[in-house]
LOROZA-736825 format. One record per residue (C-alpha): x, y, z; residue in one letter. Coordinates in steps of 0.25 Angstrom, whole numbers, padded with zeros to 4 digits, always signed. Example, Ala and Ser with C-alpha at 12.3 -4.5 7.8 and 13.67 -1.06 7.14 Angstrom:
2
+0049-0018+0031A +0055-0004+0029S 
// end
This chain:
196
+0000+0000+0000M +0005+0014-0003T +0006+0026+0006T -0007+0031-0001Q -0015+0022+0008T -0014+0017+0023A -0005+0006+0026T -0015-0001+0036R -0028-0007+0031K -0033-0012+0045I -0038-0001+0054P -0032+0001+0068R -0042+0001+0079A -0041+0012+0090E -0050+0017+0101V -0049+0032+0101Q -0049+0041+0114S -0064+0043+0113N -0066+0027+0114G -0070+0026+0099R -0064+0015+0091A -0058+0018+0078E -0052+0011+0066H -0040+0018+0060I -0032+0017+0047W -0019+0024+0048P -0015+0032+0035L -0002+0036+0029P +0004+0049+0034L +0011+0053+0021E +0008+0067+0017E +0004+0063+0002A -0006+0053+0008F -0013+0062+0018L -0013+0073+0007E -0020+0064-0003R -0030+0059+0007L -0034+0072+0012L -0034+0079-0002R -0044+0067-0006D -0053+0069+0006L -0054+0084+0005F -0054+0086-0010E -0063+0074-0013N -0071+0071-0001H -0072+0085+0006H -0087+0085+0007E -0087+0072+0015K -0077+0075+0025L -0078+0080+0039T -0065+0084+0045F -0057+0092+0056G -0049+0090+0068P -0054+0079+0078L -0048+0081+0091I -0051+0078+0106Q -0062+0089+0109G -0065+0093+0095A -0070+0088+0082A -0070+0097+0070Y -0079+0091+0059E -0078+0100+0047L -0083+0099+0033K -0076+0104+0021A -0082+0116+0015P -0080+0110+0001G -0069+0105-0007K -0056+0111-0003P -0051+0122-0012E -0037+0116-0011R -0028+0106-0003I -0014+0110-0001T -0002+0103+0005L +0009+0112+0010N +0020+0109+0020D +0013+0096+0025G +0000+0103+0027Y -0012+0099+0019L -0022+0111+0018T -0036+0109+0014V -0041+0123+0009H -0056+0128+0007W -0053+0142+0003D -0060+0152+0012G -0066+0140+0020R -0054+0135+0027G -0043+0125+0027H -0036+0115+0035F -0021+0110+0036H -0016+0096+0039L -0001+0093+0041C +0000+0080+0033I +0015+0081+0029G +0028+0087+0033S +0026+0102+0038N +0040+0108+0036Y +0035+0121+0042G +0035+0114+0055A +0050+0113+0054L +0051+0128+0053K +0043+0130+0066S +0047+0128+0080E +0040+0115+0080G +0050+0109+0070G +0050+0094+0066P +0041+0090+0078E +0030+0100+0073L +0031+0094+0059M +0028+0080+0065V +0017+0085+0073R +0010+0093+0062R +0010+0081+0052R -0001+0070+0051T +0005+0058+0059S -0008+0050+0059R -0018+0048+0048A -0030+0038+0049E -0043+0034+0044F -0052+0030+0055Y -0066+0025+0058R -0072+0027+0072S -0080+0015+0078L -0092+0015+0087D -0093+0006+0099K -0097-0006+0091H -0085-0005+0081G -0093+0002+0070H -0087+0013+0062P -0094+0027+0065V -0084+0037+0059S -0073+0037+0049W -0062+0047+0046G -0048+0051+0044L -0039+0058+0054R -0025+0064+0054L -0016+0067+0066F -0003+0075+0067N +0010+0071+0073G +0005+0074+0087A -0007+0065+0085G -0016+0077+0085E -0028+0076+0075P -0026+0084+0062Q -0039+0081+0055I -0051+0071+0055A -0059+0068+0043I -0072+0062+0045F -0078+0053+0034M -0092+0053+0030P -0100+0045+0040N -0111+0035+0037P -0118+0039+0050F -0118+0054+0048L -0124+0063+0037T -0116+0074+0029D -0121+0084+0039D -0115+0076+0051D -0128+0071+0056Q -0131+0057+0060L -0137+0049+0048A -0150+0042+0049D -0144+0030+0042E -0129+0026+0040S -0124+0029+0026D -0112+0021+0023F -0109+0027+0010T -0103+0039+0018R -0091+0030+0020L -0087+0031+0005A -0076+0041+0009L -0071+0032+0020W -0071+0020+0011D -0063+0028+0000Y -0053+0034+0010L -0050+0020+0016M -0049+0014+0002R -0040+0025-0004Q -0032+0029+0008Y -0031+0017+0018A -0032+0005+0008G -0045+0000+0015H -0057-0005+0009D -0071-0001+0015P -0073-0008+0028D -0087-0014+0030P -0086-0010+0045L -0088+0005+0041D -0102+0001+0037R -0105-0006+0050Q -0107+0007+0058G -0120+0010+0064K -0118+0025+0066G -0118+0034+0079F -0132+0030+0084R -0131+0015+0088H -0129+0011+0102G 
// end
């Protein structure tokens, strides 16, 4: 398998600090891989994404205001621009500007993505209830979480009356394209957020 897809096909199971179990697929950390993945998401699937930092005590669940005007990569920072409507920066590569600052090489390591992963969160019965992509910097701090369309939610983030597993199409595409993993029947066994 090339560096264009993850080298592990079997997910790692973890229990998060909130007690929720997750399946995690580690992804390559090469700048070119992360740029390709993030460009694909924001250029071709922006209308399906909810994204933002997800940290203890805060969750930003933002929607793109449209297709980005441009996506640039400069000095390790990928910047997604919506002209006049905002932008964000992610350090996915070597940031040589950090070497010129007081932080030096340590700051360069801290800024850069050191962990990238696809994940799915499970309910207490082991059924998936959410799917996404996360990036963390060299200090283990969250850089961004990108939440995939959820079969148990509507486009306006309300609980769906019925599960719509066609909403997993982007997840299936990403897993196949970037993790080398075929669709998993477990993804369609979830019962949503309302069961006991």
